[in-house]
RODO-2510 file (C-alpha; in nm, 4 decimals, decimal comma):
residues 95
     n   res          X          Y          Z
     1     m    -0,1584    -1,8432     2,4142
     2     p    -0,1511    -1,5618     2,2768
     3     g    -0,1553    -1,6834     1,9390
     4     l    -0,4174    -1,9122     2,0437
     5     l    -0,6689    -1,6820     2,1811
     6     r    -0,5886    -1,4286     1,8727
     7     g    -0,6486    -1,7573     1,5863
     8     v    -0,9746    -1,7972     1,8006
     9     a    -1,0154    -1,3896     1,8104
    10     r    -0,9671    -1,3873     1,4029
    11     t    -1,1795    -1,6813     1,3568
    12     a    -1,4861    -1,5393     1,5133
    13     v    -1,4254    -1,1911     1,3326
    14     v    -1,4126    -1,3709     1,0074
    15     a    -1,6931    -1,6257     1,0569
    16     g    -1,9314    -1,2639     1,1515
    17     t    -1,8028    -1,0595     0,8737
    18     a    -1,9390    -1,3861     0,6422
    19     t    -2,1811    -1,4433     0,8252
    20     a    -2,3324    -1,0654     0,6802
    21     v    -2,1822    -1,1210     0,3899
    22     s    -2,3873    -1,4354     0,2695
    23     n    -2,6918    -1,2490     0,4548
    24     r    -2,6035    -0,9336     0,2265
    25     v    -2,6238    -1,2164    -0,0988
    26     s    -2,8948    -1,3488     0,0143
    27     r    -3,1325    -1,0436     0,0431
    28     r    -2,9748    -0,9219    -0,2593
    29     q    -3,0916    -1,3007    -0,4567
    30     q    -3,4099    -1,2717    -0,3331
    31     g    -3,4773    -0,9295    -0,4738
    32     r    -3,3400    -1,0230    -0,7638
    33     w    -3,5974    -1,3388    -0,8365
    34     a    -3,8902    -1,1189    -0,7155
    35     a    -3,7521    -0,8695    -1,0236
    36     q    -3,7531    -1,1279    -1,2018
    37     e    -4,0896    -1,2493    -1,1402
    38     a    -4,2763    -0,9135    -1,1177
    39     y    -4,1056    -0,8883    -1,5170
    40     e    -4,2035    -1,2227    -1,6037
    41     a    -4,6062    -1,2382    -1,4332
    42     p    -4,8646    -1,0502    -1,6106
    43     a    -4,9603    -0,6833    -1,5780
    44     a    -5,1956    -0,6871    -1,2859
    45     p    -5,4299    -0,3909    -1,1643
    46     a    -5,2275    -0,1945    -0,9802
    47     a    -5,2236    -0,1699    -0,6030
    48     p    -5,1354     0,0360    -0,3808
    49     p    -4,7571    -0,0184    -0,2655
    50     a    -4,7053    -0,1695     0,0704
    51     a    -4,4783     0,0495     0,2487
    52     p    -4,1424    -0,1996     0,2937
    53     p    -4,0535    -0,2986     0,6607
    54     a    -3,8175    -0,1040     0,8437
    55     a    -3,7040    -0,3844     1,1180
    56     p    -3,4475    -0,5429     0,8679
    57     l    -3,2287    -0,2115     0,8275
    58     v    -3,2375    -0,1989     1,1954
    59     t    -3,1847    -0,5143     1,2713
    60     d    -2,9058    -0,5409     1,0518
    61     m    -2,7605    -0,2254     1,2462
    62     t    -2,7626    -0,3374     1,5147
    63     n    -2,5661    -0,6393     1,4090
    64     k    -2,3464    -0,4537     1,3083
    65     i    -2,2706    -0,2262     1,6468
    66     e    -2,2756    -0,5594     1,8215
    67     q    -1,9740    -0,7172     1,5828
    68     l    -1,7459    -0,3220     1,6425
    69     k    -1,8270    -0,3100     2,0025
    70     q    -1,6893    -0,7317     1,9585
    71     l    -1,3607    -0,6584     1,7208
    72     g    -1,3052    -0,3080     1,9809
    73     d    -1,3236    -0,5669     2,2937
    74     l    -1,1125    -0,7494     2,1087
    75     r    -0,9036    -0,4838     2,0655
    76     d    -0,9243    -0,3674     2,4020
    77     q    -0,8082    -0,6987     2,5034
    78     g    -0,5099    -0,6887     2,2669
    79     v    -0,6093    -1,0195     2,0478
    80     l    -0,6151    -0,7803     1,7553
    81     t    -0,4094    -0,5348     1,7019
    82     d    -0,5249    -0,1363     1,5780
    83     s    -0,4565    -0,2290     1,1932
    84     e    -0,5893    -0,5574     1,2240
    85     f    -0,9343    -0,3215     1,4431
    86     e    -0,9345    -0,1210     1,1477
    87     e    -0,9620    -0,3785     0,8559
    88     q    -1,1941    -0,5941     0,9935
    89     k    -1,3734    -0,2194     1,1128
    90     r    -1,3607    -0,1286     0,7408
    91     r    -1,4688    -0,4708     0,5752
    92     l    -1,7938    -0,4552     0,8210
    93     l    -1,9076    -0,1118     0,7457
    94     q    -1,8403    -0,1973     0,3813
    95     s    -2,1091    -0,5092     0,3828
***
C-alpha cells in the first residue's frame, strides 16, 4: 500500500509540475507572438502603454504556494522522502 501511495503522490507532483511548465511555455510563446506582430505591424501613433495586469503573477505564486503545501503534506505523511521533496521543491521554484 505505501508503494501505491508513493506512486500516486509522484504522479500528482509530476502532473502539477508539468502543468506549471506548460503554462509557462504558453505564456512565453504568446509573448513571442505578440512581439513578432508588433515588429511586423506598421508604426502606429504613440499611445500610452497600458500597465500589465498583476493578477497572473499573484495567481502563479498562489499556485506555487499551494503546490509547496501539498509537497510538504506528502513529505509529512511519509509518501515522499526528504530528498524527493527537495528535488520537487527546487523544480517548482525554478519554473
